[in-house]
C-alpha positions as a printed NumPy array, in Angstrom:
array([[-30.458, -10.353, -32.929],
       [-31.652, -11.892, -29.679],
       [-29.145, -12.278, -27.292],
       [-27.854, -15.964, -26.19 ],
       [-29.749, -17.176, -22.831],
       [-26.756, -19.199, -22.086],
       [-22.849, -17.495, -23.365],
       [-20.777, -20.66 , -23.204],
       [-17.206, -20.266, -23.886],
       [-14.942, -23.666, -24.152],
       [-17.654, -25.654, -21.994],
       [-17.239, -22.207, -19.516],
       [-20.654, -20.632, -18.514],
       [-19.592, -17.083, -19.198],
       [-23.088, -15.275, -19.188],
       [-27.087, -15.849, -18.17 ],
       [-29.049, -13.593, -20.129],
       [-32.34 , -15.62 , -19.206],
       [-35.006, -14.517, -17.078],
       [-36.155, -17.791, -15.457],
       [-37.15 , -18.771, -12.317],
       [-36.163, -22.284, -12.968],
       [-32.906, -22.614, -14.64 ],
       [-31.865, -25.973, -16.491],
       [-28.117, -25.759, -17.349],
       [-26.829, -27.039, -20.436],
       [-24.475, -30.493, -20.532],
       [-22.057, -29.291, -22.509],
       [-20.977, -27.333, -19.778],
       [-18.133, -28.321, -17.462],
       [-17.749, -25.244, -15.085],
       [-19.75 , -22.015, -14.272],
       [-17.844, -18.871, -13.747],
       [-17.664, -16.295, -11.347],
       [-21.28 , -14.091, -10.504],
       [-23.053, -15.756, -13.672],
       [-26.442, -16.021, -11.542],
       [-25.78 , -13.282,  -8.856],
       [-28.687, -11.453,  -8.153],
       [-31.259, -13.434,  -9.914],
       [-33.973, -12.772,  -6.823],
       [-36.461, -14.504,  -8.861],
       [-34.   , -17.909,  -9.133],
       [-35.843, -20.461,  -7.604],
       [-34.406, -24.08 ,  -9.008],
       [-30.753, -24.525, -10.584],
       [-30.543, -28.462, -12.128],
       [-27.098, -28.233, -12.887],
       [-25.476, -31.463, -15.039],
       [-22.507, -33.879, -13.931],
       [-20.36 , -32.495, -16.448],
       [-20.129, -29.652, -14.151],
       [-16.821, -29.799, -12.04 ],
       [-16.33 , -26.119, -11.118],
       [-18.301, -23.467,  -9.822],
       [-17.12 , -19.734,  -9.662],
       [-16.665, -17.327,  -7.219],
       [-20.471, -16.062,  -5.808],
       [-22.039, -17.556,  -8.838],
       [-25.373, -17.576,  -6.839],
       [-24.54 , -14.819,  -4.973],
       [-28.195, -12.886,  -3.304],
       [-30.287, -15.458,  -5.265],
       [-32.768, -15.276,  -2.284],
       [-35.055, -17.492,  -3.823],
       [-32.986, -20.09 ,  -3.95 ],
       [-32.86 , -20.338,   0.109],
       [-33.828, -22.664,   2.065],
       [-36.243, -22.71 ,   4.646],
       [-32.978, -21.676,   7.257],
       [-32.437, -19.317,   5.065],
       [-29.211, -20.95 ,   3.673],
       [-28.712, -20.596,  -0.601],
       [-26.356, -23.669,  -0.961],
       [-25.72 , -25.324,  -4.426],
       [-23.203, -28.018,  -4.582],
       [-22.116, -27.775,  -0.848],
       [-20.707, -24.146,  -1.362],
       [-22.76 , -21.645,   0.793],
       [-23.278, -18.494,  -1.354],
       [-25.707, -16.677,   1.553],
       [-27.555, -16.55 ,   4.485],
       [-31.122, -14.683,   4.324],
       [-32.294, -16.278,   8.107],
       [-32.605, -13.659,  10.97 ],
       [-31.518, -16.523,  13.84 ],
       [-29.163, -15.105,  16.555],
       [-27.702, -18.744,  16.678],
       [-26.811, -20.073,  13.567],
       [-25.617, -23.913,  12.971],
       [-24.499, -24.081,   9.229],
       [-25.535, -27.522,   7.806],
       [-23.66 , -30.832,   7.523],
       [-22.378, -31.325,   4.013],
       [-21.228, -27.87 ,   3.332],
       [-17.984, -28.033,   2.468],
       [-17.149, -24.407,   1.412],
       [-18.248, -20.924,   2.645],
       [-18.282, -18.736,   0.059],
       [-17.006, -14.619,  -0.143],
       [-19.794, -12.438,   1.561],
       [-21.921, -15.184,   2.538],
       [-22.532, -13.572,   5.748],
       [-21.795, -10.353,   5.386],
       [-23.476,  -7.679,   7.152],
       [-26.188, -10.119,   9.192],
       [-25.859,  -8.086,  12.172],
       [-28.814, -10.542,  13.978],
       [-25.987, -13.2  ,  14.113],
       [-24.628, -14.137,  17.719],
       [-23.161, -17.249,  17.332],
       [-21.812, -19.866,  14.677],
       [-21.323, -23.462,  14.89 ],
       [-19.468, -24.531,  11.458],
       [-19.72 , -28.356,  10.822],
       [-16.352, -30.184,  10.23 ],
       [-15.997, -30.916,   6.325],
       [-15.792, -26.839,   5.547],
       [-12.411, -26.525,   3.809],
       [-12.281, -22.825,   3.182],
       [-13.881, -19.712,   4.664],
       [-14.331, -16.153,   1.644],
       [-13.482, -13.089,   1.516],
       [-15.693, -11.222,   3.957],
       [-17.464, -14.398,   4.736],
       [-18.256, -12.81 ,   8.057],
       [-17.754,  -9.411,   7.85 ],
       [-19.606,  -6.538,   9.47 ],
       [-21.473,  -9.358,  11.381],
       [-21.13 ,  -7.186,  14.306],
       [-23.093,  -9.018,  17.255],
       [-21.236, -12.226,  16.633],
       [-19.319, -12.594,  19.967],
       [-18.918, -17.123,  19.716],
       [-17.393, -18.52 ,  16.567],
       [-15.568, -21.856,  16.414],
       [-13.538, -22.821,  13.577],
       [-13.508, -26.774,  12.788],
       [-10.118, -28.226,  11.954],
       [-11.23 , -29.111,   8.44 ],
       [-10.604, -25.594,   7.391],
       [ -7.319, -24.657,   5.39 ],
       [ -8.214, -21.674,   3.882],
       [ -9.435, -18.207,   4.879],
       [-10.115, -15.645,   3.231],
       [ -9.192, -11.596,   3.033],
       [-11.442,  -9.422,   5.297],
       [-13.434, -12.645,   6.691],
       [-13.919, -11.597,   9.757],
       [-13.588,  -7.91 ,   9.057],
       [-15.342,  -5.222,  12.251],
       [-16.323,  -8.365,  13.928],
       [-16.052,  -6.242,  17.206],
       [-18.049,  -8.571,  19.655],
       [-15.166, -11.405,  18.581],
       [-13.518, -11.889,  21.642],
       [-11.144, -14.935,  20.826],
       [-10.533, -17.025,  17.94 ],
       [ -8.487, -19.943,  16.903],
       [ -7.116, -20.39 ,  13.46 ],
       [ -7.009, -24.636,  12.883],
       [ -3.464, -25.773,  11.705],
       [ -3.442, -26.467,   8.089],
       [ -4.929, -22.927,   7.641],
       [ -1.06 , -21.419,   5.955],
       [ -1.716, -17.399,   5.531],
       [ -3.895, -15.45 ,   7.467],
       [ -5.012, -12.111,   4.765],
       [ -5.486,  -8.612,   4.35 ],
       [ -7.981,  -7.647,   7.116],
       [ -8.697, -10.71 ,   8.261],
       [ -9.436,  -9.642,  11.684],
       [ -8.939,  -5.86 ,  10.698],
       [-11.243,  -3.505,  13.326],
       [-12.077,  -6.67 ,  15.866],
       [-12.205,  -4.188,  18.67 ],
       [-13.047,  -6.827,  21.636],
       [-10.524,  -9.232,  20.342],
       [ -8.352, -10.489,  23.294],
       [ -6.553, -14.094,  22.227],
       [ -5.423, -15.13 ,  19.425],
       [ -4.147, -18.817,  18.469],
       [ -2.072, -19.382,  15.31 ],
       [ -0.847, -22.586,  14.773],
       [  2.388, -23.357,  13.456],
       [  0.811, -24.112,   9.649],
       [  0.552, -20.4  ,   9.077],
       [  3.381, -19.188,   6.976],
       [  2.455, -15.323,   6.182],
       [  0.044, -12.896,   8.623],
       [ -0.883, -10.047,   5.529],
       [ -1.286,  -6.514,   5.879],
       [ -4.011,  -5.15 ,   8.106],
       [ -4.622,  -8.686,   9.205],
       [ -4.891,  -7.717,  13.023],
       [ -5.286,  -3.326,  12.375],
       [ -7.168,  -1.87 ,  15.049],
       [ -7.672,  -4.882,  17.327],
       [ -7.001,  -2.636,  20.476],
       [ -8.1  ,  -5.213,  23.238],
       [ -5.462,  -7.592,  21.812],
       [ -3.087,  -7.658,  24.594],
       [ -0.531, -10.467,  23.571],
       [  0.585, -12.11 ,  20.296],
       [  2.812, -15.217,  19.925],
       [  3.52 , -15.669,  16.205],
       [  5.16 , -18.787,  15.314],
       [  8.658, -20.096,  14.019],
       [  6.485, -20.972,  11.044],
       [  5.65 , -17.474,   9.947],
       [  8.394, -15.653,   7.505],
       [  6.732, -12.499,   6.701],
       [  4.262,  -9.709,   8.397],
       [  3.018,  -7.403,   6.174],
       [  2.074,  -3.126,   6.718],
       [  0.007,  -2.453,   9.224],
       [ -0.678,  -6.031,  10.203],
       [ -0.811,  -4.824,  14.068],
       [ -1.702,  -0.779,  13.665],
       [ -3.305,   0.521,  16.265],
       [ -3.401,  -2.234,  19.129],
       [ -2.976,  -0.032,  21.792],
       [ -3.026,  -2.374,  24.418],
       [ -0.172,  -5.058,  22.673],
       [  2.121,  -5.604,  25.231],
       [  3.785,  -8.241,  24.341],
       [  4.505,  -9.337,  20.444],
       [  6.902, -12.338,  20.143],
       [  8.489, -12.564,  16.629],
       [ 10.965, -15.606,  15.8  ],
       [ 14.107, -15.533,  13.613],
       [ 11.737, -16.622,  10.837],
       [ 10.589, -14.023,  10.239],
       [ 12.873, -12.265,   7.506],
       [ 10.575,  -9.141,   6.805],
       [  7.981,  -6.713,   8.196],
       [  6.285,  -4.505,   6.245],
       [  5.571,  -0.538,   7.386],
       [  3.376,   0.4  ,   9.932],
       [  3.369,  -3.222,  10.797],
       [  3.507,  -1.909,  15.203],
       [  2.283,   1.915,  14.282],
       [  0.335,   2.487,  16.979],
       [  1.183,  -0.035,  19.245],
       [  1.588,   2.142,  22.744],
       [  1.826,  -0.502,  25.096],
       [  4.934,  -1.876,  23.497],
       [  6.767,   1.417,  23.456],
       [  9.636,   0.842,  26.254],
       [ 10.562,   3.065,  29.135],
       [ 12.051,   5.765,  26.783],
       [  8.455,   5.991,  24.646],
       [  9.973,   4.142,  21.644],
       [  7.974,   0.863,  19.89 ],
       [ 10.956,  -1.052,  18.857],
       [ 10.244,  -4.334,  17.232],
       [ 12.889,  -6.755,  15.701],
       [ 15.017,  -3.375,  14.926],
       [ 12.552,  -1.039,  13.294],
       [ 11.467,   1.919,  15.19 ],
       [  7.847,   1.953,  14.739],
       [  6.458,   5.002,  16.902],
       [  7.673,   7.531,  19.49 ],
       [  5.082,   8.12 ,  22.409],
       [  7.613,   9.98 ,  24.802],
       [  7.883,  13.245,  25.77 ],
       [ 11.734,  14.422,  25.869],
       [ 13.308,  16.618,  23.841],
       [ 16.815,  15.047,  23.415],
       [ 16.124,  11.302,  21.671],
       [ 19.124,   9.127,  21.85 ],
       [ 18.215,   5.768,  19.701],
       [ 19.285,   2.406,  21.572],
       [ 22.136,   0.574,  19.287],
       [ 20.48 ,  -1.922,  17.755],
       [ 17.753,  -0.293,  15.994],
       [ 18.684,  -0.997,  12.35 ],
       [ 15.195,   0.559,  10.883],
       [ 13.494,   4.032,  11.388],
       [  9.599,   3.069,  10.171],
       [  8.014,   5.519,   8.234],
       [  6.707,   8.562,  10.242],
       [  8.239,   6.946,  13.121],
       [  8.323,  10.527,  15.034],
       [  5.739,  12.485,  12.624],
       [  4.296,  16.047,  14.582],
       [  7.036,  15.364,  17.803],
       [  7.184,  18.719,  18.392],
       [  8.432,  18.607,  21.605],
       [ 11.696,  16.809,  19.373],
       [ 15.057,  19.394,  19.836],
       [ 17.466,  16.55 ,  19.   ],
       [ 18.095,  12.891,  17.927],
       [ 20.765,  10.847,  17.945],
       [ 20.934,   7.68 ,  15.089],
       [ 22.951,   5.141,  16.177],
       [ 25.615,   4.008,  13.97 ],
       [ 23.931,   0.301,  12.399],
       [ 21.061,   2.182,  11.457],
       [ 20.707,   1.21 ,   7.307],
       [ 16.78 ,   2.677,   6.794],
       [ 15.278,   5.642,   7.745],
       [ 11.403,   5.784,   6.477],
       [  9.726,   8.265,   4.766],
       [  8.262,  11.087,   6.931],
       [ 10.001,   9.829,   9.726],
       [ 10.612,  13.435,  11.135],
       [  7.699,  15.186,   9.38 ],
       [  6.841,  18.38 ,  11.123],
       [  9.188,  18.057,  14.125],
       [  8.953,  21.629,  13.643],
       [ 11.567,  22.086,  16.663],
       [ 14.01 ,  19.785,  15.583],
       [ 17.003,  21.569,  16.003],
       [ 19.842,  18.851,  15.526],
       [ 20.016,  15.256,  14.373],
       [ 23.102,  13.03 ,  14.077],
       [ 22.896,  10.366,  11.244],
       [ 25.468,   8.214,  10.659],
       [ 26.739,   6.954,   7.3  ],
       [ 25.421,   3.577,   7.632],
       [ 22.056,   5.206,   6.854],
       [ 22.168,   4.8  ,   2.74 ],
       [ 18.184,   4.365,   2.343],
       [ 16.349,   7.521,   3.405],
       [ 13.027,   8.04 ,   2.408],
       [ 10.387,  11.139,   0.821],
       [  9.881,  14.241,   3.217],
       [ 12.119,  12.682,   5.93 ],
       [ 12.681,  16.34 ,   7.401],
       [  9.328,  18.154,   6.023],
       [  8.399,  21.373,   7.654],
       [ 11.923,  20.936,   9.634],
       [ 12.952,  24.699,   9.246],
       [ 14.677,  25.257,  12.53 ],
       [ 17.125,  22.418,  10.786],
       [ 18.139,  24.856,   8.281],
       [ 21.632,  26.719,   7.924],
       [ 21.503,  30.65 ,   7.657],
       [ 20.66 ,  30.206,   3.997],
       [ 17.503,  28.463,   4.966],
       [ 18.886,  24.911,   3.524],
       [ 18.603,  21.701,   4.943],
       [ 21.826,  19.607,   4.655],
       [ 22.55 ,  16.655,   6.003],
       [ 25.323,  14.124,   4.892],
       [ 25.544,  15.591,   1.385],
       [ 22.227,  15.355,   1.33 ],
       [ 20.077,  18.503,   0.827],
       [ 16.61 ,  17.684,   2.389],
       [ 14.838,  20.902,   2.308],
       [ 14.87 ,  24.336,   1.352],
       [ 13.282,  26.881,   3.3  ],
       [ 14.999,  30.21 ,   2.116],
       [ 13.69 ,  33.083,  -0.029],
       [ 16.949,  33.998,  -1.9  ],
       [ 16.174,  34.555,  -6.04 ],
       [ 19.69 ,  32.69 ,  -6.745],
       [ 20.073,  29.511,  -5.079],
       [ 23.609,  27.822,  -4.546],
       [ 24.014,  24.764,  -3.364],
       [ 27.111,  23.59 ,  -1.949],
       [ 29.948,  22.096,  -4.074],
       [ 29.394,  18.399,  -1.179],
       [ 26.067,  17.713,  -1.589],
       [ 25.857,  14.392,  -4.035],
       [ 21.762,  14.213,  -3.572],
       [ 18.283,  16.712,  -3.345],
       [ 15.62 ,  14.49 ,  -2.274],
       [ 12.72 ,  14.665,  -3.352],
       [ 10.105,  17.555,  -3.481],
       [ 13.047,  19.69 ,  -1.672],
       [ 12.37 ,  22.962,  -3.679],
       [  8.798,  22.459,  -4.184],
       [  6.142,  25.753,  -3.956],
       [  9.779,  27.952,  -4.362],
       [  8.202,  30.616,  -6.289],
       [ 10.67 ,  33.236,  -5.589],
       [ 13.803,  31.189,  -7.005],
       [ 14.927,  32.386, -10.528],
       [ 18.266,  30.747, -10.459],
       [ 19.817,  27.267,  -8.933],
       [ 23.559,  26.906,  -9.121],
       [ 24.326,  22.874,  -8.814],
       [ 27.381,  21.834,  -8.232],
       [ 29.327,  18.956,  -9.999],
       [ 28.998,  16.429,  -7.108],
       [ 25.904,  16.511,  -7.44 ],
       [ 24.438,  12.564,  -8.992],
       [ 20.852,  12.461,  -7.738],
       [ 17.73 ,  14.893,  -8.101],
       [ 14.334,  13.54 ,  -6.622],
       [ 11.244,  13.543,  -7.958],
       [  8.958,  16.596,  -7.64 ],
       [ 12.617,  18.646,  -6.778],
       [ 11.767,  21.744,  -8.55 ],
       [  7.478,  21.195,  -8.539],
       [  6.293,  24.327,  -9.312],
       [  9.203,  26.575,  -9.193],
       [  7.121,  28.701, -10.862],
       [ 10.317,  31.797, -11.355],
       [ 13.01 ,  29.393, -11.721],
       [ 14.327,  30.21 , -15.557],
       [ 17.425,  28.663, -15.958],
       [ 19.324,  25.945, -14.452],
       [ 22.544,  23.256, -15.681],
       [ 22.147,  19.98 , -14.671],
       [ 26.007,  18.277, -14.091],
       [ 27.024,  15.085, -15.613],
       [ 26.755,  12.982, -12.701],
       [ 23.296,  13.506, -12.321],
       [ 21.727,  10.002, -14.886],
       [ 17.814,  10.289, -14.779],
       [ 15.672,  13.472, -14.562],
       [ 12.783,  11.833, -12.277],
       [  8.929,  12.12 , -12.67 ],
       [  7.165,  15.717, -11.816],
       [ 10.955,  17.243, -11.17 ],
       [ 10.443,  20.842, -13.173],
       [  6.64 ,  20.729, -13.363],
       [  4.948,  23.669, -13.447],
       [  8.074,  25.441, -13.571],
       [  6.49 ,  28.447, -15.832],
       [  8.801,  30.511, -16.634],
       [ 11.965,  28.031, -17.188],
       [ 13.898,  29.051, -20.424],
       [ 16.756,  27.378, -20.253],
       [ 18.054,  23.728, -19.319],
       [ 20.895,  22.06 , -19.713],
       [ 20.77 ,  17.904, -20.223],
       [ 23.859,  16.323, -20.094],
       [ 24.872,  13.263, -21.755],
       [ 24.619,  11.158, -18.595],
       [ 20.979,  11.093, -18.578],
       [ 18.968,   7.774, -19.418],
       [ 15.442,   8.486, -18.709],
       [ 13.09 ,  11.884, -18.318],
       [ 10.221,  10.625, -15.879],
       [  6.759,  11.071, -15.965],
       [  5.3  ,  14.587, -16.288],
       [  9.097,  15.582, -15.679],
       [  8.199,  19.316, -17.428],
       [  4.662,  19.029, -17.775],
       [  3.27 ,  22.632, -18.415],
       [  6.986,  24.302, -18.695],
       [  5.15 ,  26.379, -20.968],
       [  8.234,  28.785, -21.399],
       [ 10.662,  26.036, -22.779],
       [ 11.44 ,  26.94 , -26.518],
       [ 14.583,  24.87 , -27.69 ],
       [ 15.411,  21.395, -25.717],
       [ 18.36 ,  19.619, -26.371],
       [ 17.938,  16.081, -25.115],
       [ 21.049,  13.637, -26.354],
       [ 20.494,  10.305, -27.415],
       [ 22.007,   8.711, -24.12 ],
       [ 18.007,   9.069, -23.2  ],
       [ 16.149,   5.498, -23.55 ],
       [ 13.319,   6.111, -21.439],
       [ 10.634,   9.233, -21.613],
       [  7.338,   8.672, -19.101],
       [  4.075,   9.152, -20.035],
       [  3.237,  12.982, -20.281],
       [  6.895,  14.402, -19.791],
       [  6.468,  17.472, -21.836],
       [  2.67 ,  17.616, -21.873],
       [  1.826,  21.482, -21.666],
       [  5.291,  22.075, -23.362],
       [  3.382,  24.154, -26.068],
       [  6.051,  26.191, -27.452],
       [  8.651,  23.539, -27.401],
       [ 10.921,  22.31 , -29.759],
       [ 13.082,  19.354, -29.029],
       [ 16.93 ,  19.11 , -30.523],
       [ 17.767,  15.547, -30.811],
       [ 20.113,  12.763, -32.715],
       [ 18.673,  11.712, -35.733],
       [ 17.804,   7.905, -35.105],
       [ 17.939,   8.311, -31.62 ],
       [ 14.964,   6.94 , -29.1  ],
       [ 14.112,  10.254, -28.178],
       [ 13.208,  11.181, -31.887],
       [ 10.936,   7.971, -32.44 ],
       [  9.411,   8.916, -29.134],
       [  8.629,  12.711, -30.418],
       [  6.93 ,  11.126, -33.661],
       [  4.971,   9.221, -31.818],
       [  3.552,  11.538, -29.23 ],
       [  3.649,  14.57 , -31.999],
       [  6.053,  16.488, -30.396],
       [  7.894,  19.5  , -32.282],
       [ 11.349,  17.928, -33.242],
       [ 14.264,  18.677, -35.149],
       [ 16.514,  15.592, -36.169],
       [ 20.356,  16.35 , -35.915]])
């Protein structure tokens, strides 16, 4: 059966299967879908009926034969592509929208004049225009798409017109010559990576209309000396000011609105100043000169890998106010360990560096952090105290020598990857407090034979028992666990 030339559903032209150079769209079409004619390089003429009220994203992208004498592909006021080679480009009057990727990679362009009347600039519209140094965005523009000026590394200044509400992801990322940016009071959000890598940017004033700054928004703006952040900003993403060396205080600390993002100092003993409430992800990563850190009362969160590979860190004081502590915070901080190889701070066991076959966790420990015993192949048995309430993700990952473990009744979940690749695990006691078992929690525990899972368990992640080739589950009849075992064809006995 021959394919239809036009695939139309509920008035929407979904696909064009023809190859003609001249196309007349049927009168019953009300909308042209995304990318319908994209790449039709032989298309020279298109007739669109008055019934069409909407044309989708990149509908005529890369339709080179549709270009006018100046190299513009313009359909119904939308500029889809530019195939010219001019250094100085003036977009024609009548254009109302610059579609996504329209000028992407046009390395010859040095300047662009956008006419008043253009209301939107699409995603990646001018991305990788590496010679572009001069562009004026008219006041009519109300929307600038993500990555619109990505890698425009000759652009030195930009004024964003009033009416633009959001600076999207990667909009000016890696504009390495960008020195000045004027952000209007209409902007409410600066998204992730928006100005990341703008290494000549020396100052930024955020208007009080802005409520949020995304992750890595100003990452590696190494010359940024001043960042004025108003009280209206209530959320700042991780690494927003990571690598902003010029923002560091006299002690080498990069602190913006109570969050410590980075450390460029050389001191061995660091006292984090009062007023800091958050220590960002990887803030002190690899600071091998550090031997001691004092975290002030008032800090509520310590991000992932905050002290990752601080190999000479021997002392750290963390206040009880720090209720949120991320993953791998003290990874490879071997000098923090006690005589038995345990890194225990504030009743939390973060890492284990010992070589004992039988490991006893002290009675006061309430939490075993993520990946704490990862790859400890020497351990055969772990004694866990009744005080424990949390076992982190991957806590015993690849402890291939571990043969038995008893989970105390205060623990409510077995997280993903917790016992993955514990290939010699024979016995495990799962208490009635457990309500969930995470993804791949027991994957490839090939020595497990009989496990009792209580009916308190109401959730089991994907692949939780994959590769447990000798396993039989015992569980109460009618339980969620029974249904899960049936669905996943895992041997079980209903009690």
